[in-house]
KOLBA-481681 format. One record per residue (C-alpha): residue number from 1; residue in one letter; y, z, x. Coordinates in steps of 0.001 Angstrom, whole numbers. Layout:
BEGIN
<site><seq>NUM</seq><type>a</type><v>Y</v><w>Z</w><u>X</u></site>
...
END
This chain:
BEGIN
<site><seq>1</seq><type>m</type><v>140789</v><w>108952</w><u>95505</u></site>
<site><seq>2</seq><type>n</type><v>140267</v><w>107517</w><u>92038</u></site>
<site><seq>3</seq><type>q</type><v>141340</v><w>104086</w><u>93260</u></site>
<site><seq>4</seq><type>i</type><v>139053</v><w>104331</w><u>96316</u></site>
<site><seq>5</seq><type>q</type><v>136094</v><w>105340</w><u>94115</u></site>
<site><seq>6</seq><type>s</type><v>136781</v><w>102412</w><u>91796</u></site>
<site><seq>7</seq><type>v</type><v>136869</v><w>99984</w><u>94735</u></site>
<site><seq>8</seq><type>m</type><v>133608</v><w>101394</w><u>96143</u></site>
<site><seq>9</seq><type>l</type><v>131868</v><w>101113</w><u>92790</u></site>
<site><seq>10</seq><type>s</type><v>133089</v><w>97531</w><u>92448</u></site>
<site><seq>11</seq><type>l</type><v>131841</v><w>96644</w><u>95926</u></site>
<site><seq>12</seq><type>t</type><v>128487</v><w>98266</w><u>95186</u></site>
<site><seq>13</seq><type>a</type><v>128132</v><w>96293</w><u>91953</u></site>
<site><seq>14</seq><type>v</type><v>128974</v><w>93058</w><u>93778</u></site>
<site><seq>15</seq><type>m</type><v>126423</v><w>93763</w><u>96519</u></site>
<site><seq>16</seq><type>v</type><v>123702</v><w>94543</w><u>93973</u></site>
<site><seq>17</seq><type>a</type><v>124508</v><w>91343</w><u>92095</u></site>
<site><seq>18</seq><type>l</type><v>124320</v><w>89316</w><u>95315</u></site>
<site><seq>19</seq><type>v</type><v>120959</v><w>90846</w><u>96253</u></site>
<site><seq>20</seq><type>v</type><v>119525</v><w>90151</w><u>92785</u></site>
<site><seq>21</seq><type>a</type><v>120884</v><w>86604</w><u>92790</u></site>
<site><seq>22</seq><type>t</type><v>119547</v><w>85798</w><u>96249</u></site>
<site><seq>23</seq><type>k</type><v>116286</v><w>87742</w><u>96010</u></site>
<site><seq>24</seq><type>e</type><v>114132</v><w>84601</w><u>95760</u></site>
<site><seq>25</seq><type>l</type><v>115913</v><w>82975</w><u>98705</u></site>
<site><seq>26</seq><type>i</type><v>115458</v><w>86100</w><u>100797</u></site>
<site><seq>27</seq><type>m</type><v>111745</v><w>86173</w><u>99952</u></site>
<site><seq>28</seq><type>c</type><v>111430</v><w>82473</w><u>100854</u></site>
<site><seq>29</seq><type>v</type><v>113010</v><w>83115</w><u>104259</u></site>
<site><seq>30</seq><type>a</type><v>110734</v><w>86117</w><u>104746</u></site>
<site><seq>31</seq><type>g</type><v>107723</v><w>83970</w><u>103813</u></site>
<site><seq>32</seq><type>a</type><v>108753</v><w>81372</w><u>106394</u></site>
<site><seq>33</seq><type>a</type><v>109069</v><w>84127</w><u>109009</u></site>
<site><seq>34</seq><type>l</type><v>105593</v><w>85377</w><u>108089</u></site>
<site><seq>35</seq><type>r</type><v>104156</v><w>81857</w><u>108410</u></site>
<site><seq>36</seq><type>i</type><v>105726</v><w>81354</w><u>111827</u></site>
<site><seq>37</seq><type>g</type><v>105101</v><w>84831</w><u>113191</u></site>
<site><seq>38</seq><type>g</type><v>101580</v><w>85135</w><u>111816</u></site>
<site><seq>39</seq><type>h</type><v>100540</v><w>81553</w><u>112677</u></site>
<site><seq>40</seq><type>l</type><v>99184</v><w>81184</w><u>109143</u></site>
<site><seq>41</seq><type>f</type><v>98879</v><w>77404</w><u>109174</u></site>
<site><seq>42</seq><type>k</type><v>100379</v><w>74200</w><u>110536</u></site>
<site><seq>43</seq><type>v</type><v>100958</v><w>70632</w><u>109393</u></site>
<site><seq>44</seq><type>g</type><v>97606</v><w>69011</w><u>108661</u></site>
<site><seq>45</seq><type>d</type><v>95841</v><w>72211</w><u>107568</u></site>
<site><seq>46</seq><type>r</type><v>94386</v><w>72513</w><u>104082</u></site>
<site><seq>47</seq><type>i</type><v>95448</v><w>75654</w><u>102259</u></site>
<site><seq>48</seq><type>e</type><v>94988</v><w>77277</w><u>98854</u></site>
<site><seq>49</seq><type>v</type><v>97650</v><w>79584</w><u>97403</u></site>
<site><seq>50</seq><type>e</type><v>97606</v><w>80998</w><u>93861</u></site>
<site><seq>51</seq><type>g</type><v>95042</v><w>78380</w><u>92795</u></site>
<site><seq>52</seq><type>l</type><v>97109</v><w>75521</w><u>94284</u></site>
<site><seq>53</seq><type>r</type><v>95174</v><w>73555</w><u>96910</u></site>
<site><seq>54</seq><type>g</type><v>96450</v><w>70864</w><u>99228</u></site>
<site><seq>55</seq><type>e</type><v>97060</v><w>69546</w><u>102736</u></site>
<site><seq>56</seq><type>v</type><v>100280</v><w>70637</w><u>104428</u></site>
<site><seq>57</seq><type>i</type><v>102518</v><w>67661</w><u>105218</u></site>
<site><seq>58</seq><type>d</type><v>105830</v><w>69483</w><u>105826</u></site>
<site><seq>59</seq><type>h</type><v>107270</v><w>73007</w><u>105920</u></site>
<site><seq>60</seq><type>g</type><v>110795</v><w>74365</w><u>106053</u></site>
<site><seq>61</seq><type>l</type><v>112817</v><w>77537</w><u>105729</u></site>
<site><seq>62</seq><type>f</type><v>112564</v><w>77793</w><u>101943</u></site>
<site><seq>63</seq><type>s</type><v>109558</v><w>75698</w><u>100890</u></site>
<site><seq>64</seq><type>t</type><v>106329</v><w>74065</w><u>102041</u></site>
<site><seq>65</seq><type>t</type><v>105241</v><w>70587</w><u>100928</u></site>
<site><seq>66</seq><type>v</type><v>101525</v><w>69890</w><u>100412</u></site>
<site><seq>67</seq><type>m</type><v>99564</v><w>66870</w><u>99231</u></site>
<site><seq>68</seq><type>e</type><v>97416</v><w>68051</w><u>96332</u></site>
<site><seq>69</seq><type>v</type><v>93657</v><w>68054</w><u>96873</u></site>
<site><seq>70</seq><type>p</type><v>91170</v><w>68391</w><u>93967</u></site>
<site><seq>71</seq><type>p</type><v>88529</v><w>71153</w><u>93764</u></site>
<site><seq>72</seq><type>t</type><v>85698</v><w>70923</w><u>96278</u></site>
<site><seq>73</seq><type>n</type><v>83153</v><w>69671</w><u>93739</u></site>
<site><seq>74</seq><type>l</type><v>85391</v><w>66657</w><u>92986</u></site>
<site><seq>75</seq><type>g</type><v>85728</v><w>65480</w><u>96588</u></site>
<site><seq>76</seq><type>h</type><v>88213</v><w>65898</w><u>99412</u></site>
<site><seq>77</seq><type>r</type><v>90544</v><w>62935</w><u>98949</u></site>
<site><seq>78</seq><type>g</type><v>94124</v><w>63638</w><u>97878</u></site>
<site><seq>79</seq><type>t</type><v>95237</v><w>63089</w><u>94285</u></site>
<site><seq>80</seq><type>g</type><v>98473</v><w>61399</w><u>95395</u></site>
<site><seq>81</seq><type>r</type><v>100669</v><w>64172</w><u>93992</u></site>
<site><seq>82</seq><type>m</type><v>102914</v><w>66345</w><u>96148</u></site>
<site><seq>83</seq><type>l</type><v>103498</v><w>70042</w><u>95527</u></site>
<site><seq>84</seq><type>m</type><v>106605</v><w>71921</w><u>96634</u></site>
<site><seq>85</seq><type>l</type><v>105555</v><w>75537</w><u>97202</u></site>
<site><seq>86</seq><type>p</type><v>108249</v><w>78196</w><u>97670</u></site>
<site><seq>87</seq><type>n</type><v>107572</v><w>80257</w><u>100768</u></site>
<site><seq>88</seq><type>s</type><v>107820</v><w>83418</w><u>98665</u></site>
<site><seq>89</seq><type>l</type><v>104242</v><w>82715</w><u>97511</u></site>
<site><seq>90</seq><type>f</type><v>103004</v><w>83660</w><u>100982</u></site>
<site><seq>91</seq><type>l</type><v>104292</v><w>87216</w><u>100391</u></site>
<site><seq>92</seq><type>t</type><v>102919</v><w>87716</w><u>96874</u></site>
<site><seq>93</seq><type>g</type><v>99473</v><w>86116</w><u>97194</u></site>
<site><seq>94</seq><type>s</type><v>96703</v><w>85437</w><u>99675</u></site>
<site><seq>95</seq><type>v</type><v>96665</v><w>82224</w><u>101693</u></site>
<site><seq>96</seq><type>r</type><v>93303</v><w>80564</w><u>102285</u></site>
<site><seq>97</seq><type>v</type><v>93105</v><w>78107</w><u>105193</u></site>
<site><seq>98</seq><type>e</type><v>90128</v><w>75786</w><u>104743</u></site>
<site><seq>99</seq><type>a</type><v>88099</v><w>73895</w><u>107306</u></site>
<site><seq>100</seq><type>q</type><v>89258</v><w>70409</w><u>108237</u></site>
<site><seq>101</seq><type>p</type><v>87435</v><w>67393</w><u>106709</u></site>
<site><seq>102</seq><type>r</type><v>85788</v><w>66506</w><u>110034</u></site>
<site><seq>103</seq><type>q</type><v>84592</v><w>70052</w><u>110683</u></site>
<site><seq>104</seq><type>f</type><v>81299</v><w>71627</w><u>109649</u></site>
<site><seq>105</seq><type>a</type><v>81420</v><w>74424</w><u>107085</u></site>
<site><seq>106</seq><type>p</type><v>79100</v><w>76062</w><u>104528</u></site>
<site><seq>107</seq><type>h</type><v>79114</v><w>74343</w><u>101138</u></site>
<site><seq>108</seq><type>r</type><v>77648</v><w>76232</w><u>98174</u></site>
<site><seq>109</seq><type>f</type><v>76535</v><w>75165</w><u>94711</u></site>
<site><seq>110</seq><type>t</type><v>74264</v><w>76482</w><u>91969</u></site>
<site><seq>111</seq><type>v</type><v>71563</v><w>74735</w><u>89924</u></site>
<site><seq>112</seq><type>t</type><v>70390</v><w>76190</w><u>86593</u></site>
<site><seq>113</seq><type>l</type><v>66981</v><w>75191</w><u>85178</u></site>
<site><seq>114</seq><type>e</type><v>67021</v><w>75157</w><u>81401</u></site>
<site><seq>115</seq><type>e</type><v>63252</v><w>74689</w><u>81005</u></site>
<site><seq>116</seq><type>p</type><v>60656</v><w>77114</w><u>82434</u></site>
<site><seq>117</seq><type>f</type><v>59387</v><w>76184</w><u>85897</u></site>
<site><seq>118</seq><type>p</type><v>57533</v><w>78178</w><u>88590</u></site>
<site><seq>119</seq><type>a</type><v>60196</v><w>79931</w><u>90664</u></site>
<site><seq>120</seq><type>a</type><v>58402</v><w>79633</w><u>94001</u></site>
<site><seq>121</seq><type>e</type><v>57727</v><w>75944</w><u>93448</u></site>
<site><seq>122</seq><type>a</type><v>61333</v><w>75260</w><u>92457</u></site>
<site><seq>123</seq><type>m</type><v>62615</v><w>77099</w><u>95528</u></site>
<site><seq>124</seq><type>r</type><v>60238</v><w>75191</w><u>97803</u></site>
<site><seq>125</seq><type>r</type><v>61226</v><w>71809</w><u>96398</u></site>
<site><seq>126</seq><type>m</type><v>64955</v><w>72581</w><u>96644</u></site>
<site><seq>127</seq><type>q</type><v>64565</v><w>73713</w><u>100260</u></site>
<site><seq>128</seq><type>a</type><v>62649</v><w>70539</w><u>101082</u></site>
<site><seq>129</seq><type>a</type><v>65291</v><w>68343</w><u>99441</u></site>
<site><seq>130</seq><type>a</type><v>68150</v><w>70074</w><u>101296</u></site>
<site><seq>131</seq><type>d</type><v>66362</v><w>69968</w><u>104661</u></site>
<site><seq>132</seq><type>a</type><v>65641</v><w>66252</w><u>104257</u></site>
<site><seq>133</seq><type>v</type><v>69276</v><w>65417</w><u>103491</u></site>
<site><seq>134</seq><type>l</type><v>70614</v><w>67466</w><u>106436</u></site>
<site><seq>135</seq><type>a</type><v>67987</v><w>66392</w><u>108985</u></site>
<site><seq>136</seq><type>e</type><v>69989</v><w>63436</w><u>110338</u></site>
<site><seq>137</seq><type>d</type><v>73006</v><w>65530</w><u>111439</u></site>
<site><seq>138</seq><type>l</type><v>71261</v><w>68850</w><u>112103</u></site>
<site><seq>139</seq><type>d</type><v>71611</v><w>68826</w><u>115916</u></site>
<site><seq>140</seq><type>r</type><v>75378</v><w>68259</w><u>115843</u></site>
<site><seq>141</seq><type>a</type><v>75792</v><w>70882</w><u>113108</u></site>
<site><seq>142</seq><type>t</type><v>73811</v><w>73400</w><u>115183</u></site>
<site><seq>143</seq><type>r</type><v>76040</v><w>72877</w><u>118227</u></site>
<site><seq>144</seq><type>f</type><v>79222</v><w>73191</w><u>116161</u></site>
<site><seq>145</seq><type>h</type><v>77928</v><w>76348</w><u>114491</u></site>
<site><seq>146</seq><type>r</type><v>77131</v><w>77913</w><u>117854</u></site>
<site><seq>147</seq><type>l</type><v>80584</v><w>77098</w><u>119263</u></site>
<site><seq>148</seq><type>t</type><v>82327</v><w>78423</w><u>116146</u></site>
<site><seq>149</seq><type>a</type><v>80412</v><w>81688</w><u>116236</u></site>
<site><seq>150</seq><type>v</type><v>81273</v><w>82204</w><u>119911</u></site>
<site><seq>151</seq><type>k</type><v>84944</v><w>81294</w><u>119422</u></site>
<site><seq>152</seq><type>h</type><v>85576</v><w>83652</w><u>116491</u></site>
<site><seq>153</seq><type>g</type><v>83095</v><w>86317</w><u>117508</u></site>
<site><seq>154</seq><type>i</type><v>81517</v><w>86486</w><u>114049</u></site>
<site><seq>155</seq><type>e</type><v>78395</v><w>85125</w><u>112420</u></site>
<site><seq>156</seq><type>i</type><v>78818</v><w>82595</w><u>109596</u></site>
<site><seq>157</seq><type>s</type><v>76296</v><w>80938</w><u>107314</u></site>
<site><seq>158</seq><type>g</type><v>74427</v><w>78019</w><u>108809</u></site>
<site><seq>159</seq><type>p</type><v>73243</v><w>75785</w><u>110253</u></site>
<site><seq>160</seq><type>g</type><v>70821</v><w>73964</w><u>107970</u></site>
<site><seq>161</seq><type>a</type><v>70235</v><w>74956</w><u>104362</u></site>
<site><seq>162</seq><type>e</type><v>69567</v><w>78235</w><u>102574</u></site>
<site><seq>163</seq><type>v</type><v>68158</v><w>78622</w><u>99046</u></site>
<site><seq>164</seq><type>t</type><v>68101</v><w>81893</w><u>97090</u></site>
<site><seq>165</seq><type>l</type><v>66920</v><w>82707</w><u>93576</u></site>
<site><seq>166</seq><type>g</type><v>68872</v><w>84213</w><u>90687</u></site>
<site><seq>167</seq><type>t</type><v>69020</v><w>84296</w><u>86913</u></site>
<site><seq>168</seq><type>t</type><v>71666</v><w>83815</w><u>84275</u></site>
<site><seq>169</seq><type>d</type><v>72557</v><w>86393</w><u>81615</u></site>
<site><seq>170</seq><type>f</type><v>70042</v><w>84647</w><u>79333</u></site>
<site><seq>171</seq><type>g</type><v>67199</v><w>84739</w><u>81858</u></site>
<site><seq>172</seq><type>k</type><v>67449</v><w>81106</w><u>82990</u></site>
<site><seq>173</seq><type>l</type><v>66305</v><w>80432</w><u>86543</u></site>
<site><seq>174</seq><type>q</type><v>69097</v><w>79662</w><u>89005</u></site>
<site><seq>175</seq><type>l</type><v>68936</v><w>78300</w><u>92534</u></site>
<site><seq>176</seq><type>h</type><v>71872</v><w>79184</w><u>94793</u></site>
<site><seq>177</seq><type>v</type><v>72083</v><w>76604</w><u>97565</u></site>
<site><seq>178</seq><type>m</type><v>74084</v><w>76624</w><u>100817</u></site>
<site><seq>179</seq><type>i</type><v>74235</v><w>73524</w><u>102995</u></site>
<site><seq>180</seq><type>y</type><v>76033</v><w>73496</w><u>106349</u></site>
<site><seq>181</seq><type>c</type><v>77625</v><w>70066</w><u>106627</u></site>
<site><seq>182</seq><type>l</type><v>80797</v><w>68103</w><u>107295</u></site>
<site><seq>183</seq><type>v</type><v>83491</v><w>69082</w><u>104805</u></site>
<site><seq>184</seq><type>q</type><v>84275</v><w>65465</w><u>103942</u></site>
<site><seq>185</seq><type>d</type><v>80587</v><w>64737</w><u>103173</u></site>
<site><seq>186</seq><type>a</type><v>79903</v><w>67896</w><u>101155</u></site>
<site><seq>187</seq><type>r</type><v>80116</v><w>66308</w><u>97709</u></site>
<site><seq>188</seq><type>e</type><v>77969</v><w>63291</w><u>98614</u></site>
<site><seq>189</seq><type>l</type><v>75324</v><w>65490</w><u>100233</u></site>
<site><seq>190</seq><type>e</type><v>75294</v><w>67816</w><u>97229</u></site>
<site><seq>191</seq><type>q</type><v>74649</v><w>64837</w><u>94937</u></site>
<site><seq>192</seq><type>a</type><v>71841</v><w>63617</w><u>97220</u></site>
<site><seq>193</seq><type>v</type><v>70166</v><w>67041</w><u>97238</u></site>
<site><seq>194</seq><type>l</type><v>70422</v><w>67320</w><u>93449</u></site>
<site><seq>195</seq><type>l</type><v>69003</v><w>63827</w><u>92933</u></site>
<site><seq>196</seq><type>d</type><v>66009</v><w>64475</w><u>95193</u></site>
<site><seq>197</seq><type>f</type><v>65351</v><w>67892</w><u>93652</u></site>
<site><seq>198</seq><type>l</type><v>65575</v><w>66762</w><u>90022</u></site>
<site><seq>199</seq><type>s</type><v>63405</v><w>63729</w><u>90752</u></site>
<site><seq>200</seq><type>a</type><v>60767</v><w>66013</w><u>92295</u></site>
<site><seq>201</seq><type>i</type><v>60918</v><w>68356</w><u>89304</u></site>
<site><seq>202</seq><type>e</type><v>60461</v><w>65478</w><u>86850</u></site>
<site><seq>203</seq><type>a</type><v>57532</v><w>64115</w><u>88858</u></site>
<site><seq>204</seq><type>a</type><v>55874</v><w>67542</w><u>88917</u></site>
<site><seq>205</seq><type>k</type><v>56248</v><w>67935</w><u>85159</u></site>
<site><seq>206</seq><type>t</type><v>54714</v><w>64503</w><u>84570</u></site>
<site><seq>207</seq><type>v</type><v>51697</v><w>65308</w><u>86755</u></site>
<site><seq>208</seq><type>n</type><v>51172</v><w>68690</w><u>85105</u></site>
<site><seq>209</seq><type>e</type><v>51102</v><w>67261</w><u>81594</u></site>
<site><seq>210</seq><type>e</type><v>47422</v><w>67229</w><u>80620</u></site>
<site><seq>211</seq><type>p</type><v>46064</v><w>64479</w><u>78332</u></site>
<site><seq>212</seq><type>p</type><v>44403</v><w>65500</w><u>75036</u></site>
<site><seq>213</seq><type>a</type><v>40863</v><w>66894</w><u>75400</u></site>
<site><seq>214</seq><type>h</type><v>38155</v><w>64176</w><u>75413</u></site>
<site><seq>215</seq><type>g</type><v>40870</v><w>61560</w><u>74940</u></site>
<site><seq>216</seq><type>l</type><v>41243</v><w>62472</w><u>71227</u></site>
<site><seq>217</seq><type>d</type><v>44585</v><w>62546</w><u>69480</u></site>
<site><seq>218</seq><type>w</type><v>44147</v><w>65677</w><u>67338</u></site>
<site><seq>219</seq><type>t</type><v>47507</v><w>65168</w><u>65648</u></site>
<site><seq>220</seq><type>a</type><v>46451</v><w>61765</w><u>64318</u></site>
<site><seq>221</seq><type>i</type><v>43073</v><w>63178</w><u>63218</u></site>
<site><seq>222</seq><type>a</type><v>44759</v><w>66015</w><u>61329</u></site>
<site><seq>223</seq><type>r</type><v>47039</v><w>63561</w><u>59535</u></site>
<site><seq>224</seq><type>q</type><v>44056</v><w>61389</w><u>58593</u></site>
<site><seq>225</seq><type>l</type><v>42138</v><w>64351</w><u>57192</u></site>
<site><seq>226</seq><type>a</type><v>45169</v><w>65469</w><u>55202</u></site>
<site><seq>227</seq><type>a</type><v>45561</v><w>62003</w><u>53692</u></site>
<site><seq>228</seq><type>n</type><v>41807</v><w>61547</w><u>52944</u></site>
<site><seq>229</seq><type>p</type><v>40188</v><w>64954</w><u>52422</u></site>
<site><seq>230</seq><type>p</type><v>36357</v><w>64882</w><u>52531</u></site>
<site><seq>231</seq><type>e</type><v>34533</v><w>65059</w><u>49189</u></site>
<site><seq>232</seq><type>r</type><v>32720</v><w>68313</w><u>48518</u></site>
<site><seq>233</seq><type>q</type><v>29018</v><w>68082</w><u>47727</u></site>
<site><seq>234</seq><type>s</type><v>28068</v><w>69752</w><u>44494</u></site>
<site><seq>235</seq><type>a</type><v>25580</v><w>72540</w><u>44711</u></site>
<site><seq>236</seq><type>a</type><v>22096</v><w>71678</w><u>43668</u></site>
END
């Protein structure tokens, strides 16, 4: 009995050691099974896992290969670097599958105004700038939005543009903007909206600056008086 107990303990220790040694491989295989069984993504999809973002170019039993893609605000072209992601990441973190470059999707960005400006006027000008930039492709975006909503059975943001107001912790005015556009054109359209909006704000500030009353430069007059004070007349 003592010999049998010793053999059983030895076998148990070996099995535990094997499980610990192959834990990562087992999790990778389980992650691959989850990807296949859950239809998480396929080759060509753009995914984000644990802050790593890229386009899937290959997947296997133990790992998934993606071509790295920069953050949305830096564009949608690949960086040229490949990432080898262990499939175990699909079990420990959430997997975000993004829209394809040639699909329409909501794109959001925030603009903070450092100088005081009327909130209603700022919101109106931002809405006008966004609507003007999206006007050319609005019909196609509307049709795609309608088909997407019917296919998935849910309502998503869009089409067109949406502007909402907010403030920072220091009381600065913020404009939260959503534009429904092609994913591959999101960065260029954001830059166009910002350029039109900031140009309109600068033009409004220039118009609102009032010239000195009666065309007099009171600052220059004050300096002249300080340099040449008037002589006091002696009392009679």
